[in-house]
C-alpha positions as CSV (number, residue, x, y, z in Angstrom):
1,M,-48.8,-92.9,0.3
2,W,-45.7,-92.5,-1.9
3,V,-47.1,-95.1,-4.3
4,V,-50.3,-93.0,-4.8
5,R,-48.2,-89.9,-5.5
6,R,-46.1,-91.8,-8.0
7,L,-49.1,-93.1,-9.8
8,E,-50.7,-89.7,-9.9
9,A,-47.5,-88.2,-11.3
10,R,-47.4,-90.9,-13.9
11,R,-51.0,-90.3,-14.8
12,R,-50.3,-86.6,-15.3
13,R,-47.2,-87.3,-17.5
14,E,-49.3,-89.6,-19.6
15,E,-52.1,-87.1,-19.9
16,E,-49.6,-84.4,-20.9
17,L,-48.0,-86.7,-23.5
18,R,-51.5,-87.4,-25.0
19,R,-52.2,-83.7,-25.0
20,R,-49.0,-83.0,-26.9
21,V,-49.7,-85.8,-29.4
22,R,-53.1,-84.4,-30.1
23,Q,-51.6,-80.9,-30.5
24,Q,-49.0,-82.2,-32.9
25,A,-51.6,-84.1,-34.8
26,A,-53.7,-81.0,-35.1
27,I,-50.7,-78.9,-36.3
28,A,-49.9,-81.6,-38.9
29,E,-53.5,-81.7,-40.1
30,E,-53.5,-77.9,-40.4
31,L,-50.2,-77.8,-42.3
32,E,-51.6,-80.5,-44.7
33,R,-54.7,-78.5,-45.2
34,R,-52.6,-75.4,-46.0
35,L,-50.4,-77.3,-48.3
36,Q,-53.3,-78.7,-50.3
37,H,-54.9,-75.3,-50.5
38,G,-51.7,-73.7,-51.7
39,Q,-51.2,-76.5,-54.3
40,R,-54.8,-76.0,-55.5
41,L,-54.3,-72.3,-55.9
42,Q,-51.0,-72.8,-57.7
43,S,-52.5,-75.3,-60.1
44,I,-55.4,-73.0,-60.8
45,G,-52.9,-70.1,-61.3
46,Q,-50.8,-72.1,-63.8
47,L,-53.9,-73.0,-65.8
48,A,-55.2,-69.5,-65.8
49,G,-51.8,-68.0,-66.7
50,G,-51.4,-70.4,-69.6
51,I,-54.8,-69.5,-71.0
52,A,-54.2,-65.8,-70.6
53,H,-50.8,-66.1,-72.3
54,D,-52.3,-67.6,-75.5
55,F,-55.3,-65.3,-75.3
56,N,-53.1,-62.2,-75.2
57,N,-51.8,-62.9,-78.7
58,L,-55.3,-63.1,-80.0
59,L,-56.4,-59.9,-78.2
60,S,-53.4,-57.9,-79.7
61,V,-54.7,-58.8,-83.2
62,I,-58.4,-58.2,-82.5
63,L,-57.8,-54.8,-80.8
64,N,-55.4,-53.4,-83.3
65,Y,-57.2,-54.5,-86.4
66,A,-60.4,-53.1,-84.9
67,C,-58.6,-49.8,-84.5
68,F,-57.4,-50.0,-88.1
69,A,-60.9,-50.5,-89.3
70,I,-62.3,-47.6,-87.2
71,D,-59.6,-45.3,-88.7
72,E,-60.9,-46.1,-92.2
73,L,-64.6,-45.6,-91.4
74,S,-66.3,-42.3,-91.4
75,D,-68.5,-41.2,-88.4
76,Q,-71.5,-41.7,-90.6
77,D,-70.7,-45.2,-91.6
78,S,-73.2,-47.7,-90.1
79,V,-70.5,-50.3,-89.6
80,R,-68.3,-48.1,-87.5
81,E,-70.5,-48.6,-84.4
82,D,-70.3,-52.3,-84.8
83,V,-66.5,-52.3,-85.0
84,E,-66.3,-50.0,-81.9
85,Q,-68.4,-52.6,-80.0
86,I,-65.9,-55.3,-81.1
87,K,-63.1,-53.1,-79.8
88,K,-64.9,-52.5,-76.4
89,A,-65.5,-56.2,-76.0
90,A,-61.8,-57.0,-76.7
91,E,-60.8,-54.3,-74.1
92,R,-63.0,-56.0,-71.5
93,A,-61.4,-59.3,-72.4
94,T,-58.0,-57.7,-71.9
95,D,-59.0,-56.6,-68.4
96,L,-60.0,-60.2,-67.6
97,T,-56.8,-61.7,-68.9
98,H,-54.9,-59.1,-66.9
99,R,-56.6,-60.2,-63.7
100,L,-55.9,-63.8,-64.5
101,L,-52.2,-63.0,-64.9
102,V,-52.2,-61.0,-61.7
103,F,-53.7,-64.0,-59.8
104,S,-51.2,-66.5,-61.3
105,R,-48.3,-64.0,-60.8
106,R,-47.5,-64.0,-64.5
107,E,-48.1,-60.3,-65.0
108,V,-45.3,-58.1,-66.2
109,V,-44.9,-55.3,-63.6
110,E,-42.6,-52.3,-63.6
111,L,-42.1,-51.3,-60.0
112,E,-42.0,-48.0,-58.2
113,A,-42.2,-47.1,-54.5
114,I,-45.8,-46.6,-53.5
115,D,-47.3,-44.6,-50.7
116,I,-50.4,-46.6,-49.8
117,N,-51.8,-43.7,-47.7
118,Q,-51.8,-41.4,-50.6
119,I,-53.5,-43.9,-52.8
120,V,-56.2,-44.4,-50.2
121,R,-56.8,-40.7,-49.9
122,D,-57.0,-40.2,-53.7
123,T,-59.5,-43.0,-54.0
124,E,-61.7,-42.1,-51.0
125,A,-63.9,-39.6,-53.0
126,L,-64.5,-42.2,-55.7
127,L,-65.3,-44.9,-53.2
128,K,-67.8,-42.7,-51.3
129,R,-69.7,-42.1,-54.5
130,T,-69.7,-45.8,-55.5
131,I,-70.5,-47.5,-52.2
132,G,-73.5,-45.3,-51.5
133,E,-74.7,-43.1,-48.6
134,H,-76.1,-46.0,-46.7
135,I,-72.6,-47.2,-45.8
136,L,-70.3,-45.2,-43.4
137,M,-66.7,-45.2,-44.7
138,E,-63.8,-44.5,-42.3
139,S,-60.1,-44.4,-42.8
140,T,-57.4,-44.9,-40.1
141,L,-54.0,-44.3,-41.6
142,E,-50.5,-44.7,-40.1
143,P,-48.9,-41.2,-40.3
144,D,-45.5,-42.5,-41.4
145,L,-46.4,-45.5,-43.3
146,W,-43.5,-47.4,-44.9
147,P,-43.4,-47.3,-48.8
148,V,-43.8,-50.6,-50.7
149,E,-42.7,-51.8,-54.1
150,L,-45.7,-52.2,-56.5
151,G,-46.7,-51.6,-60.0
152,S,-48.5,-48.4,-60.7
153,G,-52.3,-48.7,-60.1
154,Q,-52.1,-52.0,-58.2
155,I,-53.0,-50.6,-54.8
156,E,-56.0,-48.8,-56.4
157,Q,-57.1,-52.2,-57.7
158,V,-56.7,-53.7,-54.2
159,V,-58.7,-51.0,-52.5
160,V,-61.4,-50.7,-55.1
161,N,-61.9,-54.5,-55.3
162,L,-62.1,-54.9,-51.5
163,A,-64.4,-51.8,-51.1
164,G,-66.7,-53.2,-53.9
165,N,-67.0,-56.6,-52.2
166,A,-67.7,-54.9,-48.8
167,R,-70.5,-52.8,-50.4
168,D,-72.1,-55.9,-51.9
169,A,-72.0,-57.5,-48.5
170,M,-74.0,-54.6,-46.9
171,P,-77.1,-54.0,-49.1
172,G,-78.9,-52.7,-46.0
173,G,-76.1,-50.4,-44.9
174,G,-73.2,-50.8,-42.5
175,R,-69.6,-49.6,-41.9
176,L,-66.5,-49.9,-44.1
177,E,-63.1,-49.2,-42.6
178,I,-59.7,-48.9,-44.3
179,R,-56.7,-49.1,-42.0
180,T,-53.0,-48.9,-42.7
181,E,-50.2,-49.5,-40.3
182,N,-46.5,-50.5,-40.0
183,V,-45.9,-54.0,-38.6
184,E,-42.7,-55.8,-37.8
185,L,-43.5,-59.5,-37.5
186,G,-41.4,-61.9,-35.4
187,G,-41.2,-65.7,-35.4
188,E,-44.6,-66.1,-33.8
189,A,-46.3,-64.8,-36.9
190,A,-45.2,-67.8,-38.9
191,H,-47.2,-70.3,-36.8
192,G,-50.8,-69.0,-36.8
193,E,-53.7,-70.1,-39.0
194,W,-52.3,-67.6,-41.6
195,A,-48.5,-67.9,-41.5
196,V,-46.7,-64.7,-42.5
197,P,-42.8,-64.8,-42.6
198,V,-40.7,-62.7,-40.3
199,G,-40.1,-59.2,-41.7
200,R,-41.3,-55.6,-41.9
201,Y,-44.6,-54.9,-43.7
202,A,-47.0,-52.1,-44.5
203,R,-50.4,-53.7,-43.6
204,L,-53.6,-52.7,-45.4
205,T,-56.8,-53.8,-43.7
206,V,-60.3,-53.5,-45.2
207,L,-63.2,-54.6,-42.9
208,D,-66.9,-54.4,-43.1
209,T,-69.9,-55.2,-41.0
210,G,-71.7,-57.1,-43.7
211,C,-73.3,-60.5,-44.0
212,G,-69.9,-62.4,-43.7
213,M,-69.1,-65.9,-45.0
214,E,-69.1,-69.4,-43.7
215,K,-65.6,-70.8,-43.0
216,E,-65.8,-73.1,-46.1
217,V,-66.7,-70.2,-48.4
218,A,-64.0,-68.0,-47.0
219,A,-61.4,-70.7,-47.6
220,R,-62.1,-70.5,-51.3
221,A,-62.5,-66.7,-51.5
222,F,-59.2,-66.1,-53.3
223,E,-59.8,-68.7,-56.0
224,P,-60.5,-67.1,-59.5
225,F,-64.1,-67.3,-60.7
226,F,-65.3,-68.5,-57.3
227,T,-68.2,-66.3,-56.3
228,T,-71.4,-66.6,-54.2
229,K,-73.0,-63.7,-56.1
230,P,-75.8,-64.2,-58.6
231,T,-74.8,-65.4,-62.1
232,G,-73.8,-62.5,-64.3
233,S,-73.2,-60.0,-61.5
234,S,-69.6,-60.8,-60.8
235,T,-66.5,-62.2,-62.6
236,G,-65.3,-63.8,-59.4
237,L,-61.8,-62.2,-59.9
238,G,-61.9,-59.4,-57.4
239,L,-60.4,-61.2,-54.4
240,A,-58.2,-63.3,-56.7
241,T,-56.7,-60.1,-58.1
242,V,-56.0,-58.9,-54.5
243,Y,-54.3,-62.2,-53.7
244,G,-52.2,-62.1,-56.9
245,I,-51.0,-58.6,-56.3
246,A,-50.0,-59.3,-52.7
247,K,-48.1,-62.5,-53.7
248,Q,-46.4,-60.9,-56.7
249,A,-45.1,-58.1,-54.4
250,G,-43.7,-60.7,-52.1
251,G,-46.4,-60.2,-49.6
252,Y,-49.5,-62.1,-48.3
253,A,-53.3,-61.7,-48.2
254,Q,-55.5,-63.1,-45.5
255,I,-59.3,-63.2,-45.0
256,Y,-61.3,-63.7,-41.9
257,S,-65.1,-63.8,-41.9
258,E,-68.0,-65.0,-39.8
259,P,-71.7,-65.1,-40.8
260,E,-73.5,-62.0,-39.7
261,H,-70.3,-60.6,-38.3
262,G,-68.6,-59.1,-41.4
263,T,-65.4,-59.7,-43.2
264,T,-61.8,-58.5,-42.7
265,V,-59.2,-58.8,-45.5
266,T,-55.6,-58.0,-44.5
267,V,-52.8,-57.5,-47.1
268,Y,-49.2,-57.5,-46.0
269,L,-46.8,-55.8,-48.4
270,P,-43.0,-55.9,-47.7
271,L,-41.2,-52.7,-47.0
272,S,-39.4,-51.1,-50.0
273,E,-35.7,-50.8,-49.3
274,N,-34.3,-49.6,-52.6
275,L,-36.8,-47.3,-54.4
276,S,-37.8,-43.7,-53.9
277,T,-41.4,-42.6,-54.4
278,V,-42.1,-41.6,-58.0
279,Q,-44.4,-38.5,-58.3
280,A,-46.6,-38.1,-61.4
281,S,-45.0,-34.8,-62.2
282,Q,-41.6,-36.5,-62.5
283,L,-42.7,-38.8,-65.3
284,P,-41.1,-38.0,-68.7
285,E,-43.1,-36.4,-71.4
286,D,-44.3,-38.7,-74.2
287,P,-41.7,-39.3,-76.8
288,L,-42.3,-38.7,-80.5
289,L,-43.7,-41.9,-82.0
290,R,-42.5,-41.8,-85.6
291,G,-39.4,-43.5,-86.7
292,N,-36.5,-42.1,-88.7
293,G,-35.8,-45.1,-91.0
294,E,-34.3,-47.2,-88.2
295,R,-34.0,-50.8,-89.0
296,I,-35.9,-53.2,-86.8
297,L,-35.5,-57.0,-86.7
298,L,-38.9,-58.4,-85.6
299,V,-38.9,-62.0,-84.4
300,E,-42.3,-63.5,-83.4
301,D,-43.5,-67.1,-83.8
302,E,-47.2,-66.1,-83.8
303,A,-47.8,-65.1,-87.5
304,A,-50.8,-62.9,-86.8
305,V,-48.9,-60.9,-84.1
306,R,-45.8,-60.6,-86.3
307,A,-47.9,-59.2,-89.2
308,L,-49.6,-56.8,-86.9
309,A,-46.4,-55.4,-85.4
310,K,-44.8,-55.1,-88.8
311,R,-47.8,-53.2,-90.2
312,I,-47.7,-50.7,-87.3
313,L,-44.0,-50.1,-87.4
314,S,-43.7,-49.9,-91.2
315,S,-46.5,-47.3,-91.4
316,H,-44.7,-45.1,-88.8
317,G,-41.3,-44.7,-90.5
318,Y,-39.4,-47.8,-89.5
319,E,-37.7,-50.3,-91.8
320,V,-38.8,-53.7,-90.6
321,I,-37.4,-57.1,-91.4
322,D,-39.1,-60.1,-89.8
323,A,-38.6,-63.7,-89.0
324,E,-40.7,-66.5,-87.6
325,N,-38.3,-67.8,-84.9
326,G,-34.9,-67.1,-83.3
327,V,-32.9,-69.3,-85.7
328,S,-34.4,-67.6,-88.8
329,G,-33.9,-64.2,-87.1
330,L,-30.2,-64.8,-86.5
331,R,-29.8,-65.9,-90.1
332,V,-31.6,-62.7,-91.4
333,C,-29.4,-60.6,-89.1
334,R,-26.2,-62.0,-90.6
335,E,-27.5,-61.3,-94.1
336,Q,-28.0,-57.5,-93.5
337,D,-25.8,-55.0,-95.3
338,R,-26.0,-52.6,-92.3
339,P,-26.5,-53.1,-88.6
340,V,-29.9,-53.7,-87.1
341,D,-30.8,-50.8,-84.8
342,L,-33.4,-52.7,-82.7
343,L,-34.2,-56.3,-82.0
344,L,-37.9,-56.7,-81.2
345,T,-38.5,-60.3,-80.2
346,D,-40.9,-62.6,-78.4
347,V,-39.3,-64.2,-75.3
348,V,-40.4,-67.8,-75.3
349,M,-39.8,-69.4,-78.7
350,P,-38.7,-72.9,-79.9
351,Q,-35.1,-73.7,-80.6
352,L,-33.7,-70.2,-79.7
353,S,-35.3,-68.0,-77.0
354,G,-35.5,-64.2,-77.3
355,T,-32.7,-63.6,-74.8
356,Q,-30.4,-66.1,-76.5
357,L,-31.1,-64.5,-79.8
358,A,-30.3,-61.1,-78.3
359,E,-26.9,-62.3,-77.2
360,E,-26.1,-63.7,-80.6
361,V,-27.3,-60.5,-82.4
362,R,-25.2,-58.3,-80.0
363,A,-22.1,-60.5,-80.9
364,I,-22.7,-59.5,-84.5
365,T,-23.6,-55.9,-83.9
366,P,-22.8,-54.8,-80.3
367,G,-24.8,-51.5,-80.6
368,T,-28.2,-53.2,-81.3
369,R,-30.8,-52.5,-78.7
370,A,-33.3,-55.2,-77.5
371,L,-36.9,-54.9,-76.7
372,Y,-38.7,-58.1,-75.6
373,M,-42.4,-58.9,-76.0
374,S,-44.3,-61.2,-73.6
375,G,-47.8,-61.9,-72.4
376,Y,-46.3,-63.9,-69.5
377,A,-44.7,-62.8,-66.3
378,S,-41.1,-62.0,-65.9
379,G,-40.9,-64.9,-63.5
380,V,-41.9,-67.4,-66.2
381,V,-39.7,-65.5,-68.6
382,S,-36.7,-66.0,-66.3
383,M,-37.3,-69.8,-66.1
384,E,-37.9,-70.3,-69.8
385,G,-36.2,-67.4,-71.6
386,G,-33.5,-66.1,-69.2
387,I,-34.6,-62.5,-68.8
388,D,-33.4,-60.8,-65.6
389,D,-34.6,-57.7,-63.9
390,G,-33.7,-54.5,-65.8
391,V,-34.9,-55.2,-69.3
392,A,-37.0,-53.4,-71.8
393,L,-40.3,-55.3,-71.9
394,L,-43.5,-54.8,-73.9
395,E,-46.5,-56.4,-72.4
396,K,-49.0,-58.3,-74.6
397,P,-51.7,-57.5,-75.6
398,F,-50.2,-54.3,-76.9
399,S,-51.8,-51.4,-78.7
400,A,-50.2,-49.5,-81.6
401,D,-49.6,-46.6,-79.2
402,S,-47.8,-48.7,-76.5
403,L,-45.7,-50.5,-79.2
404,L,-44.6,-47.3,-80.8
405,R,-43.8,-45.5,-77.5
406,K,-41.8,-48.4,-76.2
407,V,-39.8,-48.8,-79.4
408,R,-39.1,-45.0,-79.7
409,T,-38.0,-44.8,-76.0
410,V,-35.6,-47.8,-76.3
411,L,-34.1,-46.4,-79.5
412,D,-33.7,-42.9,-78.0
413,E,-32.0,-44.4,-74.8
414,G,-29.5,-46.1,-77.1
415,K,-28.7,-42.8,-78.9
416,A,-28.2,-41.2,-75.4
417,G,-25.6,-43.8,-74.7
418,S,-27.3,-45.7,-71.9
419,N,-26.2,-49.2,-71.1
420,G,-28.1,-52.4,-71.2
421,A,-31.3,-53.1,-73.1
422,G,-33.1,-49.9,-72.1
423,V,-35.7,-49.9,-69.3
424,H,-38.1,-47.6,-67.6
425,G,-37.8,-48.9,-64.1
426,K,-37.4,-52.3,-62.4
427,V,-39.4,-55.3,-63.6
428,R,-40.8,-57.6,-61.0
429,A,-39.6,-61.2,-61.3
430,A,-42.5,-63.2,-59.8
431,L,-41.2,-66.3,-58.1
């Protein structure tokens, strides 16, 4: 009898061992799948970011020269409407490159503490008008939701994009629910199908009762330009933008969907530890845009962008000296008979980066302020050009108005005796 019991015990141990082996194999297969998916998204993001970076220089030129032409044309001129259409098309292209940079985490973002609940309340009226009366919209909001660090307008993008997708999935009507809640995730959260690291998060969930998606489709939903909608009806960047905003904030986005059972998108955003909420009434008034003869050293290796910036600044009361790269810019600075008030420089340049140039210029004239231009994210800037958080940064493509405002603000901060390069908040370094 004891032989039978020993054989049975051995059989159970072997079965348990096989079960564990199968379990470990399944875990390994899932981790490999996640790794490949992450690598694919990263590769797509790098490609998209690189294209958007180069395209931003072209858009700066197209937009501003279109504005110059419009200013010279009368309302009765038949060409004016054509030029305005060029400007509108360039603005739409700017929005597309902005979404690509968000997805690839190469967008320049100035952070503030955001109350997600307030954003949801503010956008509810707009959403109810756009999604239609055939869809019931409900909100369930955590009363004391933790603030999160995001760029202004990013939560609106997330909510509007997700609500728009939900509307399209329910052409015959249904229910759309937006939830917010505080969550503190322990170690078990790092081992599910969608692993989220340990920490405290504000969780935003948008769910619908629409047509849903097959598992294979949902697995690709965050990829840019991937869409199941008819050609021409979608850019395929809505969910990619949501994914990019979450990752850039240090958070995570997840999607769960089943055919005929709807879709749930969950966004985890880390708790803000350091920033207090900024109210719109606290924002400073617009500074005067004209210069007072201040000398600006403009360094930009893209000739068309350099010519554009020089034209804008020179026509608004600034003395501009320009150079095509950092080495030439340093030589020009040394040749000046009086100090340069502001260094306006691209970040990533051959031979001498914008940050290296700024260090050299400050060694010659310590009082010179620095304003950096970039169409790439601060994370890429940090790797290639050395910029840290806390810098004055002008995002490309820029308009004449945004260039003049940023220049004026940085110069005025210098006159007020502030330290550093002059900033308006913290700049997200996307890793």
